[in-house]
C-alpha positions in Angstrom: 129.5 84.6 169.4 132.3 83.7 171.1 130.7 82.0 173.7 129.2 78.6 172.8 126.6 77.0 174.5 128.8 74.0 174.4 131.0 75.8 177.0 128.2 75.8 179.3 130.0 73.2 181.8 128.9 74.8 185.6 125.1 74.7 187.5 125.6 78.5 187.0 124.1 79.6 184.2 123.7 83.3 185.0 127.1 83.5 185.4 127.4 81.7 181.9 124.8 84.3 180.5 126.7 87.3 182.4 129.5 86.2 180.6 128.3 86.6 177.6 126.0 89.3 178.0 129.9 91.1 178.7 131.0 89.5 175.4 128.3 91.2 173.7 128.8 94.5 175.1 132.4 94.3 174.0 131.8 93.6 170.4 133.0 96.0 167.8 130.8 97.4 165.2 131.1 95.2 162.5 130.1 92.2 164.5 127.3 94.0 165.9 125.9 95.0 162.5 126.4 91.4 161.4 124.6 90.3 164.4 121.7 92.9 163.6 121.6 91.8 159.7 121.2 88.0 160.9 118.4 88.6 163.2 117.0 91.0 161.1 117.1 88.3 158.1 115.6 85.6 160.3 112.6 87.5 161.6 111.6 87.7 157.2 112.2 84.5 157.0 110.1 83.7 159.9 107.3 86.0 158.5 107.7 84.5 155.1 107.0 81.3 156.7 104.6 81.7 159.3 102.6 84.8 158.6 101.2 86.3 161.4 101.4 83.1 163.3 105.1 83.4 163.9 106.0 82.5 167.6 102.8 82.1 168.4 101.0 78.6 169.9 97.9 78.6 168.0 95.1 76.4 169.7 93.2 75.0 167.0 89.7 76.6 166.6 90.3 80.1 168.0 90.1 82.7 165.6 92.1 85.3 167.7 96.2 85.3 167.7 97.8 83.9 171.0 100.7 85.9 172.5 104.2 85.6 171.6 105.5 82.3 172.9 109.1 83.2 173.9 110.2 79.4 173.6 108.9 79.2 170.0 110.2 82.9 169.4 113.8 81.5 170.4 113.6 78.3 168.7 112.1 79.0 165.4 114.3 82.5 165.6 117.8 80.4 165.9 116.3 77.6 163.9 115.5 79.5 161.4 118.9 81.5 161.1 120.7 78.7 160.1 118.9 78.2 157.2 120.3 78.6 153.8 117.8 81.0 151.2 117.3 77.5 149.1 116.1 76.1 152.8 114.2 78.9 153.3 112.3 79.1 149.7 111.5 75.5 150.2 109.9 75.7 153.2 107.8 78.8 152.3 106.5 76.5 149.1 104.9 74.0 151.7 104.0 76.7 154.3 100.8 76.1 153.9 101.0 72.5 155.5 103.9 72.5 157.4 103.0 75.8 159.5 99.5 74.5 160.3 101.4 71.5 161.8 103.6 73.5 163.9 101.0 76.2 164.6 98.1 74.4 165.5 99.0 71.9 168.2 
């Protein structure tokens, strides 16, 4: 994306986000396709790592799935998207233990 969060200097978050949306809407098709591919890969990788509990703040001992947590979605999606395939494989190998730490708060 052309506008980095590091460029946010004022106290007007709405104006900053509106500018980001304007830029997103003006992206050429190849750039949109690249963003789409990166997003889809991140979603697949999150599912590989966290399974059906991805983006959910699960309470210990509660067998029901909690609703998707927006903050977890944003942070995990952005974090996982930046991982290399090797990093995802390493985490997936440990996901039985790592996921339990993150999901059962």
